[in-house]
C-alpha positions in Angstrom: 11.4 3.5 -13.0 11.0 2.8 -9.3 9.5 5.0 -6.5 10.4 5.1 -2.8 7.9 6.1 -0.1 7.4 5.5 3.5 5.2 5.6 6.6 5.9 7.8 9.6 6.5 6.3 12.9 3.3 7.7 14.4 1.2 7.4 11.2 0.7 11.2 10.7 2.2 13.9 8.6 3.5 14.1 5.1 6.2 12.0 3.6 7.9 12.3 0.3 7.7 10.1 -2.7 11.0 9.9 -4.5 12.2 8.5 -7.7 15.4 6.4 -8.0 17.5 9.6 -8.6 16.3 10.8 -5.1 14.1 13.6 -6.6 10.8 14.3 -4.8 8.0 13.5 -7.2 5.0 13.5 -4.9 3.9 13.1 -1.3 1.8 10.9 0.9 -0.3 12.6 3.6 -0.8 10.3 6.5 -3.8 11.9 8.0 -4.0 10.8 11.6 -2.1 8.8 14.2 -5.4 7.5 15.5 -6.9 6.1 12.3 -5.4 4.7 9.2 -6.1 6.8 6.2 -3.9 8.6 3.6 -4.0 10.8 0.6 -1.5 10.5 -2.3 -0.4 13.7 -4.2 1.4 13.8 -7.5 4.3 16.0 -8.5 2.0 19.0 -9.1 0.6 18.7 -5.5 -2.8 17.5 -6.7 -4.5 14.8 -4.7 -4.8 11.8 -7.0 -5.8 8.9 -4.6 -6.8 8.2 -1.1 -6.8 5.0 1.0 -8.6 4.1 4.2 -10.1 1.2 6.1 -13.8 0.7 5.6 -15.9 1.3 8.8 -15.4 -1.6 11.2 -13.6 -3.7 8.6 -10.1 -4.9 7.7 -10.7 -4.0 4.0 -8.6 -1.1 2.6 -10.5 1.1 0.2 -8.7 3.0 -2.6 -10.5 6.0 -4.1 -9.7 8.5 -6.8 -9.4 12.3 -6.2 -13.2 12.5 -6.3 -13.6 9.8 -3.6 -14.9 7.3 -6.2 -14.0 3.8 -5.1 -11.5 2.3 -7.5 -10.6 -0.9 -5.6 -10.6 -2.8 -2.4 -7.7 -4.6 -0.8 -8.1 -7.4 1.6 -6.0 -10.0 3.3 -6.3 -13.6 2.2 -5.7 -16.6 4.5 -2.4 -18.4 4.0 -0.2 -20.5 6.2 3.2 -20.3 4.4 3.0 -16.9 2.7 1.5 -13.4 3.0 -1.4 -13.0 0.6 -3.6 -10.1 -0.3 -6.2 -9.5 -3.0 -6.8 -6.1 -4.7 -10.1 -6.0 -6.5 -9.9 -3.2 -9.0 -13.4 -3.7 -10.4 -13.5 -3.8 -14.2 -9.7 -3.6 -14.4 -9.3 -7.0 -12.8 -8.4 -8.8 -9.5 -4.7 -8.7 -8.5 -3.0 -11.1 -6.1 -0.3 -9.7 -3.9 2.0 -12.4 -2.5 5.2 -12.7 -0.5 7.0 -15.7 1.1 6.4 -16.0 4.8 9.5 -14.2 6.1 10.3 -12.1 3.0 10.1 -8.4 2.6 9.6 -8.8 -1.2 6.1 -8.8 -2.7 4.8 -9.5 -6.2 1.6 -8.2 -7.7 0.1 -10.5 -10.3 -2.7 -9.8 -12.6 -5.2 -12.3 -14.0 -3.4 -15.2 -15.6 -0.6 -14.9 -13.1 1.5 -12.3 -14.9 3.6 -10.2 -12.7 2.6 -6.5 -13.2 4.5 -4.9 -10.3 6.8 -5.6 -7.4 7.6 -3.9 -4.2 9.8 -4.6 -1.2 10.4 -3.2 2.2 13.6 -1.3 2.5 13.4 -0.2 6.1 14.9 -1.9 9.2 13.3 -3.5 12.2 12.9 -0.3 14.4 12.1 2.0 11.5 8.7 2.8 10.0 7.7 1.1 6.8 9.6 2.3 3.7 9.0 0.7 0.3 10.5 0.5 -3.2 7.9 0.1 -6.0 8.5 -1.0 -9.6 5.3 -0.9 -11.7 4.9 -2.5 -15.1 1.0 -2.5 -15.0 -1.0 -1.1 -17.9 -4.1 -0.7 -15.7 -2.8 0.5 -12.3 -0.7 3.6 -12.2 2.2 4.3 -9.7 0.1 6.6 -7.5 -2.7 4.0 -7.1 -0.2 1.3 -6.3 1.3 3.6 -3.6 -2.1 3.6 -1.9 -2.3 -0.2 -2.3 1.1 -0.8 -0.9 0.4 1.5 2.1 -2.8 -0.5 2.5 -0.8 -3.7 2.8 1.3 -2.0 5.4 -1.7 -0.7 7.3 -3.3 -4.2 7.3 -0.1 -5.8 8.6 0.2 -3.2 11.4 -3.5 -3.7 12.3 -3.1 -7.5 12.4 0.2 -7.2 14.4 -1.3 -4.9 17.0 -4.4 -7.0 17.4 -2.3 -10.1 17.9 -0.1 -8.4 20.5 -3.1 -6.9 22.4 -4.8 -10.3 22.5 -1.8 -11.8 24.2 -1.8 -9.3 27.1 
């Protein structure tokens, strides 16, 4: 089963998480337009994960409902593709890759096995909207929503720092 979720244009407010039938199965609370942090809520309205940048860092931290760190996402250097690494501690290190101009991403576990995919379904002037398909035995859908939104937040941060450096 796949899930759809998105960012808001100004990075604040709640957005719905929908299944492929278009039913709302959860929400993402984008906490502030001035900082990048979010909470992910399941179908019962219970907070299950949160994501935010570490203080003065480009590393995205994913925590459970009790604010216990479950994993850290970081960008990896690459010239011909987009690469990220999600270190989920004892559950393994996952590589997230996408060809240079593609909107499709693959999440690979140790040994190179694809455990999940996501792709951007929004247009150029729209906020980021994604479709996630998860086959992982160790990362649930809700945690991966926080990871995917972390990839999106890192990309926005890199893009904004690049544009401000050129002015």
